[in-house]
Backbone as JSON, one array per atom type, in Angstrom:
{
  "sequence": "MFPYDTIMIYCPYCAKRSEILVKHPKAQGNHYQQVNVPDHIAKSVTEQTITCDGCKNKLDVDYLHVKTTEYNVRVRINCEGMTSTDDWYEDAIPTDTCDNEYYQEKQY",
  "N": [[50.82, 98.69, 88.92], [50.63, 101.6, 86.9], [47.96, 103.99, 86.69], [47.86, 105.77, 84.59], [49.4, 107.47, 81.74], [51.7, 110.06, 80.79], [51.51, 112.93, 78.77], [53.55, 115.29, 77.36], [52.93, 118.58, 76.54], [53.07, 121.59, 74.58], [52.62, 125.06, 74.83], [51.14, 126.92, 72.23], [51.43, 129.65, 72.17], [53.33, 130.69, 74.08], [55.2, 128.68, 74.36], [55.58, 127.29, 76.71], [55.93, 124.39, 78.71], [53.49, 121.95, 79.44], [51.66, 119.34, 81.1], [49.58, 116.55, 80.38], [47.45, 114.06, 81.72], [46.82, 110.75, 80.77], [44.51, 108.3, 80.86], [44.41, 104.84, 80.35], [44.01, 101.35, 79.46], [46.56, 100.07, 79.2], [48.4, 101.61, 80.55], [51.53, 102.67, 81.87], [52.83, 104.55, 83.32], [54.47, 106.06, 81.7], [56.18, 108.72, 79.89], [55.44, 110.94, 77.22], [56.06, 112.89, 74.24], [54.15, 115.5, 72.6], [54.04, 114.98, 69.9], [54.12, 112.19, 67.7], [52.88, 110.32, 69.4], [52.06, 107.12, 70.6], [49.45, 105.29, 68.93], [47.44, 103.93, 70.49], [47.51, 105.33, 72.84], [47.13, 108.02, 72.16], [44.52, 107.91, 71.15], [43.13, 107.66, 73.47], [43.08, 110.12, 74.63], [41.15, 112.55, 76.14], [38.87, 115.15, 75.25], [39.7, 118.3, 76.44], [40.12, 121.35, 78.3], [42.79, 123.31, 79.2], [44.7, 125.54, 81.28], [47.39, 127.51, 80.41], [50.36, 127.64, 82.24], [52.27, 129.55, 81.81], [51.45, 131.8, 80.06], [48.82, 132.05, 80.67], [46.76, 131.58, 78.87], [43.89, 129.88, 77.57], [43.9, 126.53, 76.61], [42.83, 124.23, 74.24], [42.73, 120.78, 74.22], [42.9, 117.85, 72.39], [42.41, 114.72, 70.62], [44.15, 114.16, 67.62], [44.14, 112.84, 64.49], [46.66, 112.17, 62.27], [47.49, 111.6, 59.03], [50.31, 110.0, 57.83], [53.2, 109.78, 55.74], [55.73, 107.53, 55.14], [59.14, 107.57, 54.46], [61.83, 105.7, 53.35], [65.24, 104.59, 53.06], [66.51, 102.4, 50.75], [68.72, 99.68, 50.49], [70.33, 97.6, 48.33], [71.84, 94.64, 46.96], [73.68, 94.99, 44.04], [73.14, 93.13, 41.37], [74.12, 93.08, 38.86], [76.16, 91.77, 36.41], [76.87, 89.55, 37.89], [77.33, 86.08, 37.88], [76.2, 84.09, 39.3], [74.54, 83.47, 42.47], [76.49, 82.77, 44.2], [78.47, 84.55, 44.86], [77.47, 85.94, 47.0], [77.97, 84.64, 49.35], [79.92, 83.98, 52.28], [82.06, 82.18, 52.07], [82.9, 82.59, 49.51], [84.51, 84.75, 49.52], [87.82, 85.68, 49.05], [90.33, 84.06, 50.93], [93.04, 83.89, 51.04], [95.01, 86.39, 51.01], [97.41, 87.1, 49.86], [97.74, 85.91, 47.37], [95.68, 86.9, 45.89], [94.99, 89.32, 43.59], [93.41, 91.53, 44.06], [93.67, 92.14, 46.73], [96.34, 92.66, 47.02], [98.96, 94.89, 47.84], [99.43, 98.01, 46.28], [102.21, 98.83, 44.3], [104.23, 101.61, 44.31]],
  "CA": [[50.74, 99.29, 87.6], [50.19, 102.99, 86.92], [46.67, 104.14, 86.01], [47.91, 106.76, 83.53], [50.65, 107.92, 81.13], [51.76, 111.52, 80.72], [51.91, 113.53, 77.49], [54.05, 116.66, 77.51], [52.46, 119.44, 75.47], [53.69, 122.92, 74.59], [51.71, 126.15, 74.5], [51.47, 127.53, 70.94], [51.68, 131.09, 72.35], [54.57, 131.02, 74.81], [56.04, 127.48, 74.32], [55.74, 126.71, 78.06], [55.55, 122.98, 78.74], [52.46, 121.49, 80.37], [51.48, 117.9, 81.02], [48.23, 116.02, 80.55], [47.44, 112.66, 82.11], [45.96, 109.96, 79.89], [44.19, 106.98, 81.42], [44.08, 103.79, 79.39], [44.25, 100.04, 80.06], [47.96, 99.63, 79.17], [49.23, 102.68, 81.11], [52.68, 102.22, 82.66], [53.5, 105.7, 83.91], [55.46, 106.58, 80.75], [56.04, 110.1, 79.42], [55.53, 111.08, 75.77], [55.94, 114.23, 73.68], [52.87, 115.64, 71.93], [54.13, 114.44, 68.54], [54.47, 110.76, 67.62], [52.31, 109.56, 70.52], [51.51, 105.85, 70.1], [48.02, 105.36, 68.62], [46.54, 103.49, 71.56], [47.5, 106.35, 73.88], [46.52, 109.23, 71.59], [43.08, 107.7, 71.03], [42.55, 107.74, 74.81], [43.05, 111.51, 75.08], [39.8, 113.12, 76.18], [38.84, 116.59, 74.99], [39.8, 119.06, 77.68], [40.67, 122.7, 78.22], [43.71, 123.58, 80.31], [45.23, 126.9, 81.3], [48.85, 127.54, 80.35], [50.99, 128.25, 83.42], [53.13, 130.66, 81.4], [50.76, 132.99, 79.55], [47.44, 131.99, 81.19], [45.78, 131.36, 77.81], [43.2, 128.59, 77.63], [44.33, 125.64, 75.52], [42.0, 123.06, 74.0], [43.55, 119.59, 73.94], [42.13, 116.7, 71.95], [43.1, 113.75, 69.78], [44.21, 114.52, 66.21], [44.7, 111.78, 63.66], [47.41, 112.73, 61.16], [48.0, 110.59, 58.1], [51.71, 110.26, 57.52], [53.88, 108.98, 54.74], [57.05, 107.18, 55.62], [60.14, 107.38, 53.42], [63.0, 104.96, 53.81], [66.3, 104.39, 52.08], [66.69, 100.97, 50.52], [70.04, 99.28, 50.02], [70.27, 96.25, 47.77], [73.02, 94.18, 46.22], [73.58, 95.16, 42.61], [73.45, 91.81, 40.82], [74.59, 93.23, 37.49], [77.46, 91.17, 36.16], [77.05, 88.33, 38.66], [76.93, 84.89, 37.14], [75.36, 83.31, 40.22], [74.45, 84.06, 43.81], [77.6, 82.28, 45.03], [79.24, 85.7, 45.32], [76.86, 86.49, 48.2], [78.31, 83.85, 50.52], [81.2, 84.3, 52.9], [83.13, 81.31, 51.58], [83.33, 83.06, 48.2], [85.48, 85.82, 49.73], [89.16, 85.1, 49.08], [90.95, 84.04, 52.25], [94.48, 84.04, 50.86], [95.14, 87.75, 50.49], [98.68, 87.28, 49.15], [97.62, 85.45, 46.0], [94.59, 87.58, 45.23], [95.48, 90.63, 43.16], [92.56, 92.58, 44.63], [94.15, 92.47, 48.07], [97.76, 92.98, 47.03], [99.24, 96.32, 47.94], [99.94, 98.6, 45.05], [103.6, 99.27, 44.35], [104.39, 102.94, 43.71]],
  "C": [[50.15, 100.7, 87.73], [48.84, 103.12, 86.2], [46.71, 105.11, 84.83], [49.32, 106.9, 82.95], [50.57, 109.43, 81.02], [52.21, 111.95, 79.33], [52.33, 114.96, 77.77], [53.61, 117.46, 76.29], [53.09, 120.82, 75.63], [52.7, 123.96, 74.11], [52.1, 126.76, 73.16], [51.74, 129.03, 71.04], [53.04, 131.37, 72.97], [55.56, 129.85, 74.87], [56.32, 126.89, 75.7], [55.22, 125.28, 78.04], [54.47, 122.76, 79.8], [52.35, 119.99, 80.2], [50.0, 117.56, 81.14], [48.35, 114.55, 80.9], [46.43, 111.93, 81.23], [45.76, 108.59, 80.53], [43.82, 106.04, 80.3], [44.51, 102.46, 79.98], [45.73, 99.61, 80.13], [48.91, 100.67, 79.78], [50.32, 102.11, 82.01], [53.43, 103.38, 83.3], [54.56, 106.31, 83.01], [55.16, 108.03, 80.38], [56.25, 110.12, 77.91], [55.49, 112.55, 75.4], [54.62, 114.31, 72.92], [52.88, 115.19, 70.48], [54.59, 112.99, 68.62], [54.03, 109.98, 68.86], [51.79, 108.25, 69.95], [49.98, 105.93, 69.96], [47.13, 105.03, 69.8], [46.48, 104.5, 72.71], [46.8, 107.61, 73.37], [45.0, 109.1, 71.5], [42.38, 107.78, 72.38], [42.52, 109.15, 75.37], [41.62, 112.02, 75.03], [39.89, 114.61, 75.91], [38.84, 117.32, 76.33], [40.36, 120.45, 77.41], [41.55, 122.9, 79.44], [44.17, 125.03, 80.2], [46.74, 126.83, 81.32], [49.38, 128.25, 81.58], [51.83, 129.46, 83.06], [52.37, 131.91, 81.04], [49.3, 133.07, 79.97], [46.37, 131.89, 80.11], [45.14, 129.99, 78.01], [43.57, 127.78, 76.39], [43.37, 124.47, 75.42], [42.91, 121.91, 73.59], [42.6, 118.48, 73.52], [42.99, 115.82, 71.04], [43.03, 114.2, 68.32], [44.87, 113.39, 65.45], [45.37, 112.42, 62.45], [47.9, 111.58, 60.29], [49.43, 110.96, 57.74], [52.19, 109.34, 56.41], [55.29, 108.74, 55.23], [57.97, 106.96, 54.42], [61.35, 106.71, 54.02], [64.03, 104.91, 52.7], [66.52, 102.89, 51.97], [68.08, 100.72, 49.98], [69.94, 97.83, 49.57], [71.59, 95.9, 47.1], [72.75, 94.38, 44.74], [74.05, 93.86, 41.97], [73.96, 91.88, 39.38], [75.99, 92.64, 37.36], [77.73, 89.92, 36.98], [76.57, 87.14, 37.83], [76.04, 84.0, 38.0], [75.32, 84.02, 41.56], [75.57, 83.56, 44.73], [78.43, 83.42, 45.58], [78.69, 86.28, 46.62], [77.37, 85.82, 49.48], [79.74, 84.12, 50.98], [82.34, 83.44, 52.37], [83.6, 81.68, 50.18], [84.35, 84.19, 48.31], [86.86, 85.19, 49.81], [89.76, 85.18, 50.48], [92.45, 84.23, 52.16], [94.73, 85.39, 50.21], [96.42, 87.95, 49.71], [98.55, 86.91, 47.67], [96.54, 86.21, 45.22], [95.03, 88.99, 44.88], [94.66, 91.78, 43.72], [93.11, 93.06, 45.96], [95.63, 92.83, 48.12], [97.95, 94.48, 47.09], [99.82, 96.81, 46.63], [101.37, 99.07, 45.27], [103.69, 100.62, 43.65], [105.83, 103.24, 43.48]]
}
């Protein structure tokens, strides 16, 4: 088992990529971007100062907790006009397409 995971960070001055190693009990040698790091890994980041290889600026790296709001799209069956939930089941779908006017081809 690996003793650390790697987080790829980017210099805010020159955008050059650097890497920091994070030791924690569940480390598996995985690589992560600096955004959306799993909580258990981000909380293990120790405060440190590194030097950017690109612009030679000193960069302070530490853990930042950001509260986020998640928005999802919900899709539901519109039950308006249904007399029962029988319409939800597969056996309620007409199997004989020739006799069902919904499935008949339109004549032009």
